C-alpha positions as CSV (number, residue, x, y, z in Angstrom):
1,M,19.0,48.2,58.6
2,I,22.5,46.7,58.9
3,K,24.1,49.5,56.9
4,K,22.2,52.1,58.9
5,S,23.3,50.7,62.3
6,N,26.9,50.5,61.1
7,R,26.9,54.2,60.4
8,S,26.1,55.0,64.0
9,R,28.0,52.2,65.7
10,K,30.9,50.3,64.1
11,S,30.9,46.6,65.1
12,Q,33.6,44.0,64.5
13,C,31.1,41.1,64.5
14,Y,27.4,40.7,63.8
15,V,25.6,37.8,65.6
16,M,22.0,37.1,64.3
17,D,19.4,34.4,64.5
18,N,18.8,32.0,61.7
19,G,16.1,34.2,60.1
20,Y,19.0,36.2,58.7
21,D,20.7,33.2,57.1
22,S,21.3,34.3,53.5
23,E,24.4,34.6,51.4
24,E,23.4,38.2,50.6
25,I,23.6,39.3,54.3
26,H,26.9,37.5,54.9
27,T,28.4,39.2,51.8
28,L,27.2,42.6,52.9
29,I,28.6,42.2,56.4
30,R,31.9,40.7,55.3
31,N,32.7,42.6,52.1
32,E,31.1,46.0,52.5
33,I,31.2,46.5,56.3
34,K,34.4,44.5,56.9
35,A,33.1,42.6,59.9
36,D,32.5,39.0,60.9
37,S,29.1,37.4,60.6
38,I,27.8,34.6,62.9
39,V,24.4,33.3,61.7
40,P,23.2,29.8,62.3
41,L,21.9,27.9,59.3
42,R,18.2,27.6,58.8
43,E,16.8,24.1,58.7
44,R,16.1,23.1,55.2
45,K,14.7,20.1,53.3
46,R,17.8,20.2,51.1
47,M,21.0,19.1,52.7
48,R,23.3,21.0,50.3
49,I,24.4,24.5,51.5
50,N,25.1,27.1,48.8
51,G,27.2,30.2,49.1
52,K,30.8,31.0,49.9
53,Y,30.2,32.4,53.4
54,R,27.4,30.2,54.5
55,K,29.6,27.1,54.0
56,Q,32.2,28.4,56.5
């Protein structure tokens, strides 16, 4: 869905709710689409956050 919307309208930044919090989505937006991603972290039982972009 992100790739499809990017074809019709280029965005510099994607702001999403915490349901989209995954390293895969951050990587897609930042590396393939070349845009910024703002997605709040989901609440988790584990305190450790994994992923290069999710830690930023």
